[in-house]
mmCIF file of the N, C-alpha and C atoms, coordinates in Angstrom:
data_MODEL
# 
_entry.id   MODEL 
# 
loop_
_atom_site.group_PDB 
_atom_site.id 
_atom_site.type_symbol 
_atom_site.label_atom_id 
_atom_site.label_alt_id 
_atom_site.label_comp_id 
_atom_site.label_asym_id 
_atom_site.label_entity_id 
_atom_site.label_seq_id 
_atom_site.pdbx_PDB_ins_code 
_atom_site.Cartn_x 
_atom_site.Cartn_y 
_atom_site.Cartn_z 
_atom_site.occupancy 
_atom_site.B_iso_or_equiv 
_atom_site.pdbx_formal_charge 
_atom_site.auth_seq_id 
_atom_site.auth_comp_id 
_atom_site.auth_asym_id 
_atom_site.auth_atom_id 
_atom_site.pdbx_PDB_model_num 
ATOM 1   N N  . MET A 1 1  ? 80.302 -3.325  171.527 1.00 0.00 ? 1  MET A N  1 
ATOM 2   C CA . MET A 1 1  ? 79.059 -3.726  171.574 1.00 0.00 ? 1  MET A CA 1 
ATOM 3   C C  . MET A 1 1  ? 78.380 -2.302  172.000 1.00 0.00 ? 1  MET A C  1 
ATOM 4   N N  . ALA A 1 2  ? 77.157 -1.869  171.377 1.00 0.00 ? 2  ALA A N  1 
ATOM 5   C CA . ALA A 1 2  ? 76.355 -0.749  171.433 1.00 0.00 ? 2  ALA A CA 1 
ATOM 6   C C  . ALA A 1 2  ? 75.579 -0.554  173.020 1.00 0.00 ? 2  ALA A C  1 
ATOM 7   N N  . LYS A 1 3  ? 75.126 0.300   173.568 1.00 0.00 ? 3  LYS A N  1 
ATOM 8   C CA . LYS A 1 3  ? 74.524 0.569   174.521 1.00 0.00 ? 3  LYS A CA 1 
ATOM 9   C C  . LYS A 1 3  ? 73.259 0.981   174.464 1.00 0.00 ? 3  LYS A C  1 
ATOM 10  N N  . TYR A 1 4  ? 72.270 0.608   175.006 1.00 0.00 ? 4  TYR A N  1 
ATOM 11  C CA . TYR A 1 4  ? 70.783 0.965   174.819 1.00 0.00 ? 4  TYR A CA 1 
ATOM 12  C C  . TYR A 1 4  ? 70.005 1.572   175.780 1.00 0.00 ? 4  TYR A C  1 
ATOM 13  N N  . GLU A 1 5  ? 69.205 2.618   175.700 1.00 0.00 ? 5  GLU A N  1 
ATOM 14  C CA . GLU A 1 5  ? 68.700 3.162   176.648 1.00 0.00 ? 5  GLU A CA 1 
ATOM 15  C C  . GLU A 1 5  ? 67.564 3.115   177.010 1.00 0.00 ? 5  GLU A C  1 
ATOM 16  N N  . CYS A 1 6  ? 66.774 2.918   177.973 1.00 0.00 ? 6  CYS A N  1 
ATOM 17  C CA . CYS A 1 6  ? 65.373 2.975   178.226 1.00 0.00 ? 6  CYS A CA 1 
ATOM 18  C C  . CYS A 1 6  ? 64.725 4.479   178.406 1.00 0.00 ? 6  CYS A C  1 
ATOM 19  N N  . PRO A 1 7  ? 63.412 4.553   178.176 1.00 0.00 ? 7  PRO A N  1 
ATOM 20  C CA . PRO A 1 7  ? 62.751 5.804   178.398 1.00 0.00 ? 7  PRO A CA 1 
ATOM 21  C C  . PRO A 1 7  ? 62.993 6.468   179.865 1.00 0.00 ? 7  PRO A C  1 
ATOM 22  N N  . CYS A 1 8  ? 62.924 5.366   180.775 1.00 0.00 ? 8  CYS A N  1 
ATOM 23  C CA . CYS A 1 8  ? 63.276 6.076   181.994 1.00 0.00 ? 8  CYS A CA 1 
ATOM 24  C C  . CYS A 1 8  ? 64.907 6.311   182.507 1.00 0.00 ? 8  CYS A C  1 
ATOM 25  N N  . GLY A 1 9  ? 65.751 6.052   181.623 1.00 0.00 ? 9  GLY A N  1 
ATOM 26  C CA . GLY A 1 9  ? 67.014 6.595   181.760 1.00 0.00 ? 9  GLY A CA 1 
ATOM 27  C C  . GLY A 1 9  ? 67.800 5.493   182.084 1.00 0.00 ? 9  GLY A C  1 
ATOM 28  N N  . TYR A 1 10 ? 67.435 4.294   182.293 1.00 0.00 ? 10 TYR A N  1 
ATOM 29  C CA . TYR A 1 10 ? 68.262 2.975   182.570 1.00 0.00 ? 10 TYR A CA 1 
ATOM 30  C C  . TYR A 1 10 ? 68.804 2.638   181.319 1.00 0.00 ? 10 TYR A C  1 
ATOM 31  N N  . ILE A 1 11 ? 70.231 2.599   181.205 1.00 0.00 ? 11 ILE A N  1 
ATOM 32  C CA . ILE A 1 11 ? 71.168 2.433   180.224 1.00 0.00 ? 11 ILE A CA 1 
ATOM 33  C C  . ILE A 1 11 ? 71.673 0.656   180.280 1.00 0.00 ? 11 ILE A C  1 
ATOM 34  N N  . TYR A 1 12 ? 71.241 -0.238  179.519 1.00 0.00 ? 12 TYR A N  1 
ATOM 35  C CA . TYR A 1 12 ? 71.730 -1.497  179.229 1.00 0.00 ? 12 TYR A CA 1 
ATOM 36  C C  . TYR A 1 12 ? 73.074 -1.375  178.544 1.00 0.00 ? 12 TYR A C  1 
ATOM 37  N N  . ASP A 1 13 ? 74.104 -1.783  179.453 1.00 0.00 ? 13 ASP A N  1 
ATOM 38  C CA . ASP A 1 13 ? 75.631 -1.914  178.935 1.00 0.00 ? 13 ASP A CA 1 
ATOM 39  C C  . ASP A 1 13 ? 75.833 -3.193  178.946 1.00 0.00 ? 13 ASP A C  1 
ATOM 40  N N  . PRO A 1 14 ? 76.266 -3.715  177.584 1.00 0.00 ? 14 PRO A N  1 
ATOM 41  C CA . PRO A 1 14 ? 76.606 -5.035  177.358 1.00 0.00 ? 14 PRO A CA 1 
ATOM 42  C C  . PRO A 1 14 ? 77.915 -5.418  178.178 1.00 0.00 ? 14 PRO A C  1 
ATOM 43  N N  . ALA A 1 15 ? 78.789 -4.722  178.450 1.00 0.00 ? 15 ALA A N  1 
ATOM 44  C CA . ALA A 1 15 ? 79.933 -4.981  179.278 1.00 0.00 ? 15 ALA A CA 1 
ATOM 45  C C  . ALA A 1 15 ? 79.448 -5.422  180.686 1.00 0.00 ? 15 ALA A C  1 
ATOM 46  N N  . GLU A 1 16 ? 78.499 -4.774  181.031 1.00 0.00 ? 16 GLU A N  1 
ATOM 47  C CA . GLU A 1 16 ? 78.051 -5.097  182.515 1.00 0.00 ? 16 GLU A CA 1 
ATOM 48  C C  . GLU A 1 16 ? 76.974 -6.170  182.517 1.00 0.00 ? 16 GLU A C  1 
ATOM 49  N N  . GLY A 1 17 ? 76.218 -6.847  181.620 1.00 0.00 ? 17 GLY A N  1 
ATOM 50  C CA . GLY A 1 17 ? 75.086 -7.491  181.584 1.00 0.00 ? 17 GLY A CA 1 
ATOM 51  C C  . GLY A 1 17 ? 74.080 -6.998  182.422 1.00 0.00 ? 17 GLY A C  1 
ATOM 52  N N  . ASP A 1 18 ? 72.782 -7.951  182.864 1.00 0.00 ? 18 ASP A N  1 
ATOM 53  C CA . ASP A 1 18 ? 71.976 -7.511  184.138 1.00 0.00 ? 18 ASP A CA 1 
ATOM 54  C C  . ASP A 1 18 ? 71.957 -8.609  185.137 1.00 0.00 ? 18 ASP A C  1 
ATOM 55  N N  . TYR A 1 19 ? 72.799 -8.500  186.047 1.00 0.00 ? 19 TYR A N  1 
ATOM 56  C CA . TYR A 1 19 ? 73.060 -9.449  186.851 1.00 0.00 ? 19 TYR A CA 1 
ATOM 57  C C  . TYR A 1 19 ? 71.864 -9.898  187.716 1.00 0.00 ? 19 TYR A C  1 
ATOM 58  N N  . ASP A 1 20 ? 70.782 -9.264  187.791 1.00 0.00 ? 20 ASP A N  1 
ATOM 59  C CA . ASP A 1 20 ? 69.766 -9.536  188.605 1.00 0.00 ? 20 ASP A CA 1 
ATOM 60  C C  . ASP A 1 20 ? 68.639 -10.522 187.897 1.00 0.00 ? 20 ASP A C  1 
ATOM 61  N N  . SER A 1 21 ? 69.067 -10.195 186.551 1.00 0.00 ? 21 SER A N  1 
ATOM 62  C CA . SER A 1 21 ? 67.942 -10.855 185.494 1.00 0.00 ? 21 SER A CA 1 
ATOM 63  C C  . SER A 1 21 ? 68.660 -12.154 185.072 1.00 0.00 ? 21 SER A C  1 
ATOM 64  N N  . GLY A 1 22 ? 69.985 -12.404 185.242 1.00 0.00 ? 22 GLY A N  1 
ATOM 65  C CA . GLY A 1 22 ? 70.589 -13.501 185.045 1.00 0.00 ? 22 GLY A CA 1 
ATOM 66  C C  . GLY A 1 22 ? 71.512 -13.482 183.546 1.00 0.00 ? 22 GLY A C  1 
ATOM 67  N N  . ILE A 1 23 ? 71.507 -12.046 183.323 1.00 0.00 ? 23 ILE A N  1 
ATOM 68  C CA . ILE A 1 23 ? 72.281 -12.063 181.877 1.00 0.00 ? 23 ILE A CA 1 
ATOM 69  C C  . ILE A 1 23 ? 73.597 -11.724 182.328 1.00 0.00 ? 23 ILE A C  1 
ATOM 70  N N  . GLU A 1 24 ? 74.606 -12.500 181.433 1.00 0.00 ? 24 GLU A N  1 
ATOM 71  C CA . GLU A 1 24 ? 76.031 -12.242 182.008 1.00 0.00 ? 24 GLU A CA 1 
ATOM 72  C C  . GLU A 1 24 ? 76.448 -11.203 181.296 1.00 0.00 ? 24 GLU A C  1 
ATOM 73  N N  . PRO A 1 25 ? 77.914 -10.737 181.628 1.00 0.00 ? 25 PRO A N  1 
ATOM 74  C CA . PRO A 1 25 ? 78.427 -9.448  180.958 1.00 0.00 ? 25 PRO A CA 1 
ATOM 75  C C  . PRO A 1 25 ? 78.984 -9.805  179.994 1.00 0.00 ? 25 PRO A C  1 
ATOM 76  N N  . GLY A 1 26 ? 79.148 -9.331  178.703 1.00 0.00 ? 26 GLY A N  1 
ATOM 77  C CA . GLY A 1 26 ? 79.020 -9.628  177.432 1.00 0.00 ? 26 GLY A CA 1 
ATOM 78  C C  . GLY A 1 26 ? 78.026 -10.013 176.564 1.00 0.00 ? 26 GLY A C  1 
ATOM 79  N N  . THR A 1 27 ? 77.023 -9.872  176.953 1.00 0.00 ? 27 THR A N  1 
ATOM 80  C CA . THR A 1 27 ? 75.609 -10.177 176.177 1.00 0.00 ? 27 THR A CA 1 
ATOM 81  C C  . THR A 1 27 ? 74.766 -9.173  175.480 1.00 0.00 ? 27 THR A C  1 
ATOM 82  N N  . ALA A 1 28 ? 75.272 -8.918  174.215 1.00 0.00 ? 28 ALA A N  1 
ATOM 83  C CA . ALA A 1 28 ? 74.778 -7.887  173.355 1.00 0.00 ? 28 ALA A CA 1 
ATOM 84  C C  . ALA A 1 28 ? 73.280 -7.763  173.592 1.00 0.00 ? 28 ALA A C  1 
ATOM 85  N N  . PHE A 1 29 ? 72.858 -6.644  173.346 1.00 0.00 ? 29 PHE A N  1 
ATOM 86  C CA . PHE A 1 29 ? 71.491 -6.145  173.474 1.00 0.00 ? 29 PHE A CA 1 
ATOM 87  C C  . PHE A 1 29 ? 70.662 -7.105  172.622 1.00 0.00 ? 29 PHE A C  1 
ATOM 88  N N  . GLU A 1 30 ? 71.089 -7.388  171.540 1.00 0.00 ? 30 GLU A N  1 
ATOM 89  C CA . GLU A 1 30 ? 70.366 -8.045  170.324 1.00 0.00 ? 30 GLU A CA 1 
ATOM 90  C C  . GLU A 1 30 ? 70.316 -9.516  170.899 1.00 0.00 ? 30 GLU A C  1 
ATOM 91  N N  . ASP A 1 31 ? 70.846 -10.121 171.739 1.00 0.00 ? 31 ASP A N  1 
ATOM 92  C CA . ASP A 1 31 ? 71.052 -11.452 172.080 1.00 0.00 ? 31 ASP A CA 1 
ATOM 93  C C  . ASP A 1 31 ? 70.208 -11.616 173.342 1.00 0.00 ? 31 ASP A C  1 
ATOM 94  N N  . LEU A 1 32 ? 69.687 -10.360 173.966 1.00 0.00 ? 32 LEU A N  1 
ATOM 95  C CA . LEU A 1 32 ? 68.684 -10.740 175.019 1.00 0.00 ? 32 LEU A CA 1 
ATOM 96  C C  . LEU A 1 32 ? 67.587 -11.471 174.814 1.00 0.00 ? 32 LEU A C  1 
ATOM 97  N N  . PRO A 1 33 ? 66.993 -12.050 175.719 1.00 0.00 ? 33 PRO A N  1 
ATOM 98  C CA . PRO A 1 33 ? 65.579 -12.871 175.445 1.00 0.00 ? 33 PRO A CA 1 
ATOM 99  C C  . PRO A 1 33 ? 64.644 -11.756 175.130 1.00 0.00 ? 33 PRO A C  1 
ATOM 100 N N  . GLU A 1 34 ? 63.589 -12.070 174.361 1.00 0.00 ? 34 GLU A N  1 
ATOM 101 C CA . GLU A 1 34 ? 62.676 -11.317 173.835 1.00 0.00 ? 34 GLU A CA 1 
ATOM 102 C C  . GLU A 1 34 ? 61.808 -10.824 175.222 1.00 0.00 ? 34 GLU A C  1 
ATOM 103 N N  . ASP A 1 35 ? 61.554 -11.746 175.972 1.00 0.00 ? 35 ASP A N  1 
ATOM 104 C CA . ASP A 1 35 ? 60.895 -11.242 177.172 1.00 0.00 ? 35 ASP A CA 1 
ATOM 105 C C  . ASP A 1 35 ? 61.525 -10.625 178.258 1.00 0.00 ? 35 ASP A C  1 
ATOM 106 N N  . TRP A 1 36 ? 62.860 -10.016 178.193 1.00 0.00 ? 36 TRP A N  1 
ATOM 107 C CA . TRP A 1 36 ? 63.652 -9.349  178.796 1.00 0.00 ? 36 TRP A CA 1 
ATOM 108 C C  . TRP A 1 36 ? 62.963 -7.969  179.032 1.00 0.00 ? 36 TRP A C  1 
ATOM 109 N N  . VAL A 1 37 ? 62.845 -7.129  180.336 1.00 0.00 ? 37 VAL A N  1 
ATOM 110 C CA . VAL A 1 37 ? 62.302 -5.971  180.318 1.00 0.00 ? 37 VAL A CA 1 
ATOM 111 C C  . VAL A 1 37 ? 63.308 -5.190  181.492 1.00 0.00 ? 37 VAL A C  1 
ATOM 112 N N  . CYS A 1 38 ? 63.243 -3.928  181.201 1.00 0.00 ? 38 CYS A N  1 
ATOM 113 C CA . CYS A 1 38 ? 64.034 -3.024  181.979 1.00 0.00 ? 38 CYS A CA 1 
ATOM 114 C C  . CYS A 1 38 ? 63.954 -3.563  183.576 1.00 0.00 ? 38 CYS A C  1 
ATOM 115 N N  . PRO A 1 39 ? 65.376 -3.452  184.211 1.00 0.00 ? 39 PRO A N  1 
ATOM 116 C CA . PRO A 1 39 ? 65.120 -3.758  185.455 1.00 0.00 ? 39 PRO A CA 1 
ATOM 117 C C  . PRO A 1 39 ? 64.732 -2.747  186.430 1.00 0.00 ? 39 PRO A C  1 
ATOM 118 N N  . LYS A 1 40 ? 64.576 -1.546  185.839 1.00 0.00 ? 40 LYS A N  1 
ATOM 119 C CA . LYS A 1 40 ? 64.110 -0.225  186.780 1.00 0.00 ? 40 LYS A CA 1 
ATOM 120 C C  . LYS A 1 40 ? 63.014 0.095   186.806 1.00 0.00 ? 40 LYS A C  1 
ATOM 121 N N  . CYS A 1 41 ? 62.112 -0.108  185.532 1.00 0.00 ? 41 CYS A N  1 
ATOM 122 C CA . CYS A 1 41 ? 60.806 0.410   185.260 1.00 0.00 ? 41 CYS A CA 1 
ATOM 123 C C  . CYS A 1 41 ? 60.082 -0.749  184.514 1.00 0.00 ? 41 CYS A C  1 
ATOM 124 N N  . GLY A 1 42 ? 60.428 -1.788  184.148 1.00 0.00 ? 42 GLY A N  1 
ATOM 125 C CA . GLY A 1 42 ? 59.733 -2.890  183.520 1.00 0.00 ? 42 GLY A CA 1 
ATOM 126 C C  . GLY A 1 42 ? 59.460 -2.668  181.964 1.00 0.00 ? 42 GLY A C  1 
ATOM 127 N N  . ALA A 1 43 ? 59.973 -1.618  181.498 1.00 0.00 ? 43 ALA A N  1 
ATOM 128 C CA . ALA A 1 43 ? 59.575 -1.394  179.858 1.00 0.00 ? 43 ALA A CA 1 
ATOM 129 C C  . ALA A 1 43 ? 60.381 -2.341  178.982 1.00 0.00 ? 43 ALA A C  1 
ATOM 130 N N  . GLU A 1 44 ? 59.349 -2.853  177.912 1.00 0.00 ? 44 GLU A N  1 
ATOM 131 C CA . GLU A 1 44 ? 59.933 -3.964  177.087 1.00 0.00 ? 44 GLU A CA 1 
ATOM 132 C C  . GLU A 1 44 ? 61.204 -3.632  176.303 1.00 0.00 ? 44 GLU A C  1 
ATOM 133 N N  . LYS A 1 45 ? 61.918 -4.707  175.701 1.00 0.00 ? 45 LYS A N  1 
ATOM 134 C CA . LYS A 1 45 ? 62.947 -4.506  174.850 1.00 0.00 ? 45 LYS A CA 1 
ATOM 135 C C  . LYS A 1 45 ? 62.908 -3.382  173.765 1.00 0.00 ? 45 LYS A C  1 
ATOM 136 N N  . GLY A 1 46 ? 61.553 -3.539  173.391 1.00 0.00 ? 46 GLY A N  1 
ATOM 137 C CA . GLY A 1 46 ? 61.467 -2.812  171.844 1.00 0.00 ? 46 GLY A CA 1 
ATOM 138 C C  . GLY A 1 46 ? 61.282 -1.191  172.406 1.00 0.00 ? 46 GLY A C  1 
ATOM 139 N N  . ASP A 1 47 ? 61.108 -0.593  173.328 1.00 0.00 ? 47 ASP A N  1 
ATOM 140 C CA . ASP A 1 47 ? 61.074 0.431   174.040 1.00 0.00 ? 47 ASP A CA 1 
ATOM 141 C C  . ASP A 1 47 ? 62.372 1.249   174.003 1.00 0.00 ? 47 ASP A C  1 
ATOM 142 N N  . PHE A 1 48 ? 63.655 0.347   174.213 1.00 0.00 ? 48 PHE A N  1 
ATOM 143 C CA . PHE A 1 48 ? 64.861 0.916   174.277 1.00 0.00 ? 48 PHE A CA 1 
ATOM 144 C C  . PHE A 1 48 ? 65.499 1.712   172.908 1.00 0.00 ? 48 PHE A C  1 
ATOM 145 N N  . TRP A 1 49 ? 66.332 2.469   173.003 1.00 0.00 ? 49 TRP A N  1 
ATOM 146 C CA . TRP A 1 49 ? 66.764 3.012   171.743 1.00 0.00 ? 49 TRP A CA 1 
ATOM 147 C C  . TRP A 1 49 ? 68.616 2.860   171.795 1.00 0.00 ? 49 TRP A C  1 
ATOM 148 N N  . LYS A 1 50 ? 69.215 2.788   170.586 1.00 0.00 ? 50 LYS A N  1 
ATOM 149 C CA . LYS A 1 50 ? 70.597 2.671   170.778 1.00 0.00 ? 50 LYS A CA 1 
ATOM 150 C C  . LYS A 1 50 ? 71.366 4.189   171.028 1.00 0.00 ? 50 LYS A C  1 
ATOM 151 N N  . VAL A 1 51 ? 72.408 3.922   171.879 1.00 0.00 ? 51 VAL A N  1 
ATOM 152 C CA . VAL A 1 51 ? 73.053 5.272   172.127 1.00 0.00 ? 51 VAL A CA 1 
ATOM 153 C C  . VAL A 1 51 ? 74.736 5.023   172.041 1.00 0.00 ? 51 VAL A C  1 
ATOM 154 N N  . GLY A 1 52 ? 75.261 6.079   172.000 1.00 0.00 ? 52 GLY A N  1 
ATOM 155 C CA . GLY A 1 52 ? 76.832 5.950   171.749 1.00 0.00 ? 52 GLY A CA 1 
ATOM 156 C C  . GLY A 1 52 ? 77.060 5.203   170.543 1.00 0.00 ? 52 GLY A C  1 
# 
């Protein structure tokens, strides 16, 4: 599964998920809720780009 980077430098890694937001490890970026935001800066999901 691909990682996605936020303009602030935060990288969403599906292998890690987003514990603080209740996102389980193994959750693909595409499967994140539409209202999910960057846990570091609050950027919207649409602001992220695919890396790696």
